[in-house]
C-alpha positions in Angstrom: 75.3 17.6 -31.5 72.3 16.8 -29.3 69.0 16.2 -31.0 65.7 16.7 -29.1 62.9 14.4 -30.2 59.4 15.6 -29.4 57.1 12.7 -28.8 53.5 13.2 -30.0 50.6 11.7 -28.2 47.4 10.7 -30.0 44.3 9.2 -28.5 40.7 8.6 -29.7 37.3 7.8 -28.2 35.0 5.4 -30.0 32.2 3.0 -29.5 34.4 0.4 -31.2 31.7 -0.9 -33.6 33.5 0.2 -36.8 37.0 -0.6 -35.5 37.6 -3.4 -38.0 40.9 -5.0 -39.1 41.6 -2.4 -41.7 41.5 0.4 -39.1 43.5 -1.7 -36.6 46.2 -2.1 -39.2 46.1 1.6 -40.0 46.7 2.4 -36.3 49.6 0.0 -36.2 51.3 2.3 -38.7 50.0 5.4 -37.0 50.3 4.4 -33.3 47.8 5.6 -30.7 48.8 6.1 -27.1 45.3 5.4 -25.9 42.0 4.3 -27.4 38.9 4.5 -25.2 35.9 2.2 -26.0 32.6 2.2 -24.3 30.9 -1.0 -23.3 27.9 -0.6 -21.0 27.7 -4.0 -19.3 27.4 -7.6 -20.3 26.1 -8.6 -23.7 22.4 -8.4 -22.8 22.7 -5.0 -21.0 25.0 -3.4 -23.6 22.9 -4.5 -26.5 19.8 -3.1 -24.9 21.5 0.3 -24.4 23.6 0.4 -27.6 21.8 -1.6 -30.2 21.6 -1.0 -34.0 18.7 0.8 -35.6 17.4 -2.5 -36.8 17.3 -3.9 -33.3 20.5 -5.9 -33.6 23.2 -6.1 -31.0 26.7 -4.5 -31.1 28.4 -6.3 -28.2 29.9 -9.2 -30.0 31.2 -7.1 -32.9 32.9 -4.7 -30.5 34.6 -7.5 -28.6 35.8 -9.1 -31.8 37.1 -5.7 -33.0 39.0 -5.1 -29.7 40.5 -8.6 -30.1 41.7 -7.7 -33.5 43.0 -4.3 -32.4 45.2 -6.0 -29.7 46.8 -8.3 -32.3 48.1 -5.3 -34.3 48.5 -2.7 -31.5 50.4 -4.3 -28.6 51.7 -1.0 -27.2 48.5 1.0 -27.3 46.6 1.3 -24.0 43.0 0.2 -24.4 40.6 1.8 -21.9 37.1 0.3 -21.5 34.6 2.7 -20.1 31.3 1.5 -18.6 28.6 4.1 -18.1 26.9 3.2 -14.8 23.6 4.1 -13.2 21.4 2.2 -10.7 20.0 -0.1 -13.4 23.3 -1.6 -14.6 25.6 -1.2 -11.6 25.7 -4.9 -10.8 27.0 -5.6 -14.3 30.3 -3.9 -13.9 32.0 -6.8 -12.0 30.7 -9.2 -14.7 32.1 -7.1 -17.5 35.4 -6.5 -15.6 35.9 -10.2 -15.0 35.0 -11.2 -18.5 37.4 -8.8 -20.2 40.3 -9.2 -17.7 40.1 -13.0 -18.2 40.0 -12.6 -22.0 42.8 -10.1 -22.3 44.8 -10.6 -19.1 48.2 -10.1 -20.9 47.2 -6.9 -22.8 47.4 -3.2 -21.9 43.8 -3.0 -20.6 42.1 -0.8 -18.2 38.4 -1.0 -17.3 36.7 1.7 -15.3 33.2 3.0 -14.4 31.9 6.4 -15.4 28.9 7.4 -13.4 26.0 8.9 -15.5 25.2 12.4 -14.5 22.1 14.6 -14.9 23.0 17.5 -17.1 19.5 18.8 -17.3 19.0 19.2 -13.5 15.5 17.8 -14.0 16.1 14.3 -12.7 13.4 13.2 -10.2 14.0 11.1 -7.0 13.2 8.0 -9.0 16.0 8.7 -11.5 18.6 6.1 -12.1 21.4 8.6 -11.4 23.7 7.6 -8.5 24.5 10.4 -6.0 28.0 10.8 -4.6 27.4 8.7 -1.6 26.2 5.7 -3.7 29.0 6.2 -6.2 31.6 6.0 -3.4 29.9 3.0 -1.8 30.2 1.2 -5.1 33.9 2.2 -5.4 34.7 1.1 -1.8 32.8 -2.3 -2.3 34.7 -3.0 -5.5 38.0 -3.0 -3.6 36.8 -4.5 -0.3 34.8 -7.3 -1.9 36.6 -7.9 -5.2 40.1 -6.3 -4.8 39.5 -3.9 -7.7 41.1 -0.5 -7.0 39.2 2.2 -8.9 40.8 5.6 -8.9 41.4 5.5 -5.1 44.3 8.0 -5.0 43.5 11.7 -5.7 46.1 12.2 -8.4 46.7 15.6 -9.9 44.1 16.2 -12.6 45.3 19.2 -14.5 45.0 17.9 -18.0 41.5 19.1 -18.5 39.2 17.6 -21.1 38.4 18.1 -24.8 36.7 21.4 -24.0 39.8 22.9 -22.2 42.5 21.6 -24.4 43.6 23.6 -27.4 44.2 20.7 -29.8 41.2 18.6 -28.9 37.9 18.6 -30.9 34.8 16.4 -31.2 33.6 15.6 -34.7 29.8 15.3 -35.5 28.2 13.1 -38.2 28.4 15.9 -40.8 32.0 16.8 -40.0 31.1 19.6 -37.7 33.4 20.4 -34.8 32.6 20.9 -31.2 34.7 21.5 -28.0 32.4 19.7 -25.5 30.5 16.5 -25.6 27.5 18.2 -24.1 27.4 20.5 -27.2 27.1 17.8 -29.8 24.0 18.3 -31.9 23.5 21.9 -30.9 23.9 24.1 -34.0 24.8 27.2 -32.1 27.8 25.4 -30.5 29.5 24.3 -33.7 32.9 25.9 -33.9 34.0 24.7 -37.4 33.9 21.8 -39.9 36.4 19.3 -41.2 35.7 20.6 -44.7 36.8 24.1 -44.0 40.0 25.7 -42.8 38.6 28.2 -40.3 37.1 28.0 -36.9 34.1 30.2 -36.0 32.2 31.0 -32.8 35.4 32.2 -31.2 33.5 33.3 -28.1 32.8 29.6 -27.4 36.4 28.7 -27.7 37.3 31.6 -25.4 34.9 30.5 -22.7 36.2 26.9 -22.7 39.9 27.6 -23.1 40.4 30.8 -21.1 37.1 31.3 -19.3 36.3 31.2 -15.6 38.2 28.5 -13.7 38.8 27.1 -10.2 41.6 29.6 -9.7 38.9 32.3 -9.6 36.5 30.3 -7.4 36.9 31.1 -3.7 35.2 27.8 -2.8 37.7 25.9 -4.8 40.7 27.9 -3.4 39.6 27.1 0.1 39.2 23.4 -0.6 41.8 20.9 0.7 41.9 19.2 -2.7 42.7 22.4 -4.6 44.0 22.2 -7.3 44.2 18.4 -7.5 40.7 17.8 -8.8 41.1 20.2 -11.8 38.1 22.2 -10.6 35.4 20.0 -12.0 33.5 20.2 -15.4 34.0 23.5 -17.3 30.7 23.1 -19.1 29.0 22.9 -15.7 31.0 25.9 -14.4 29.9 28.0 -17.3 26.2 26.9 -16.9 26.4 27.9 -13.2 27.7 31.3 -14.0 25.8 32.1 -17.1 22.4 30.4 -16.4 22.3 30.3 -12.6 22.3 26.5 -12.5 23.5 24.6 -9.4 25.7 21.8 -10.7 28.1 20.3 -8.1 31.6 20.8 -9.4 33.3 19.0 -6.5 35.3 15.8 -6.5 33.6 12.7 -5.1 36.7 12.4 -2.8 36.1 15.8 -1.1 34.2 14.5 2.0 35.6 11.0 1.9 39.4 11.6 1.6 40.5 9.6 4.6 38.6 6.5 3.3 40.0 6.8 -0.2 43.6 7.2 1.2 43.2 4.2 3.5 42.0 1.9 0.7 44.8 3.3 -1.6 47.4 2.4 1.1 45.9 -1.2 1.4 45.9 -1.7 -2.4 49.5 -0.6 -2.8 50.5 -2.7 0.2 48.8 -5.8 -1.2 50.2 -5.2 -4.7 53.7 -5.0 -3.2 53.2 -8.2 -1.3 52.1 -10.0 -4.5 55.0 -8.7 -6.5 57.5 -9.9 -3.8 56.3 -13.5 -4.1 
C-alpha cells in the first residue's frame, strides 16, 4: 500500500531581535523552511535605522541571535534582507562580506531590497533609487565583486502574503492583515488572533481574486509575461481604485539581454570553480 506524505512548508519574517535561544530551540522541534531577517547595513548604519526606543542598538543582538539559530537549525534557510536606498547602498558589500565570512558553511542568502515610494510624493532629492540605478547596482555587484543577485528572470508565480490564502501579517495587538502596506490602518484589519472569524471579506477578495496581470493588456503584451508575476497587487489595486501611477513592471523588462549575459557568465564561472 502506497502512502502519500504531504510536506508542509513554514516560513517567517522577523527583525531577529527577539530570536533568542529559547525560540531557536522551539524551531528546531518545529522546523522552518525559511526565516527572513532584516539587517540594513553594517553595525553603525543598521543601529541608526533600527535602534531601540532608548537609543540603544540592535545589530549585535541580532547577529548573536542568528548565530544561535544556526546552531539549532542547520537545515533552515536563513535569508538576510537589506533594505537599500541611496544613503546606505555602499554598505551592502560590507554586510555581505561580513556575514558570508562568518557563516560561510551555513544555509545563508543575503539580498538587497530596494526601498520604494508607496506615497508617490517623493521629490527629486529623495533617497529612493530608480530602476536604472537599481540595475546599475546589481550589475556592479557581479562585475566588480562576483556577487550574482537575482540575475535570471525566474518564474515568480508564488505571489506574496496578500495573494496567498494561508498567509497573514500579525500586528502588535494580534490584528491580522493581508498586506505589509496595510499594517496600522484600522480599516484594513481582516481579523484577530483572539477570534475565530475573518472580517472585511471585500479586502480578502480584492487581494486573492481581484484584478491581475491576466486582465492587463500591457502585461499580456510584455515579453516577460507571466514570469514577473505581474508586480505588486497592492499597487495594482491603488492604480485601479485611486488612479495612482505606480510602475508594476519588473526591473528586467528593458534590460533583459544584460541580465541574461551576466547570468550566463555567473553560471559558467560557477561550473569552472566546481570542476577544479
